[in-house]
N, C-alpha and C positions, 0 to 999 in steps of 0.2 A: 630565525623566529615563527612560530607558526600561527595561526589564525585563531583567537578562539569559534569557538562556532561563532557566535549571534554574528560577531567581523563575514565568515562565510556568508552568511544565510542575508547578508542585508550587504554584501558585497554589489556596486553595480558593473562593476565588469562581465563578468560569464556568469553564468544561472548557475546557480547548485542546483543539478540532479537528481532527483529521487526515485528510484522504483522498488514500488513494494505488489509480490509475488505471493500467490495460492495459489493453488489448486485450480478451480474454474473460473476465479472470477468471479463469484458471486453471492460472495457470503464476505468475509475475513479483508482482501487487500482494499476491495469497497471502503469501507469503514473506514480505515487503518485511510485512507485515500479521503475520504469524506470529513475524518479530522484535525488531520494536518494541511488538508485547503479553507478549511475553516480557519485556521488562526490565521493570513488571512497574511503570511511574510512576505517582504516584499522579494524581488530576486530570482523567487523561489517556483521551480517546474515539478509539478510532482503527475505523476505517474502510475495504473496498476494494471495488472496483466497475469494471467494464470496460464501452470506447466502445461493446460490440460485444456483451456477454452475452449469453447467449440458451438456452445446455443448461444441466442438472443437475449438472452436469460436471466436479468438479476433474479432474487429470491424476493418472498413478497415480504416475509422473517424481516430482509434487510432494507427493505424503501422504508417498512412502519419502525421498523428502530431510529432510520437517522430520521425519518419526520416526527417524528416523537423527543429528538432530541437537537430538531431545529437544525439538524444539520442533509443540504439538498445533496442529488446527486452529482452533480452539474454534468448534465443531461452523458453520461458515462453507460456504455455496454459492456456486454466481456471480451476481451484482448487479451489473447493467446500470446505469448513471448515471441513464440516465431515473427509477427508481427510488429515487432520493438526494431526501431530501427538501429540498425547496427554499427548507423557511423556515428550514434552519437553516444554518448560514455557519464557514465551516472557515477556521481561523487557515493550519493550510498544505496544501496540495492538490502532489499528487505526483505529476505524470506518467513514466511511466517507457519513455515511448515518443517517439522524436522524429517519428514522423507525426502528434503527436498536439499540442495548447500551448492555452491557454487562449480558444482562439477557438470550441473544440469542447467546452466546460462551459457551455452556451448559458446555464440561467437558473440556476445552481448560483451559491452568497455564497463566495468565498474574499478573506481578504486576504493572501493569499500563493500564489503559483507555480513551483514548480523541477520543469526534465525534467531527466528521466536516459536517453541511449541505451545502454535496456540489454539487451541477442538475446533474441529471445521463442521458447524453447527447445521451445516443444510440437511433438510429433513429433521432437522428436530424442533421441537416449538419455542413457542414462540421466548419465555422464560432461558429457555440455553441461549438465544441469539441474547440474551438480557449480557448474559456474564459474560461472555465470549466478547461485545461489545462495551462490557464496563473493563476486562482484561486487554483491551487492547489503548481504549483511551487513559489506563492505566502507567502499559508500555510508555506512551510517546511523553507522558507528562513525567515520565522519568530520564526522559532523554533519550527514547527508542534506539 
């Protein structure tokens, strides 16, 4: 018998690990991470990274949309996928860009990959960030 999603999230034995990926880890994956972390699920470890993250930069519009929605940044700074601990097995890897798939995960260990094609708002106006935030929130509310 398989465990329900709720049992997995609340298991006291081993943390349920989720990794969220986008291109630069400056917009989409940070929004997704903040929304999930705000749910405060017991025994869940949530991280985000980017396939090409290289700057110590988070979009000002990302900061603004999180602040306006009462979500903290959780002291986040962009992380490149190459910096992710390869010894950890992720229960779920969520990829937010259709240009990437499990073939791009290099040596990462994972049980399940979920891909969503979410528009990259980097460089766009604040209204675009609002739309992307709503889309990400909807994905999460529908079971991500």
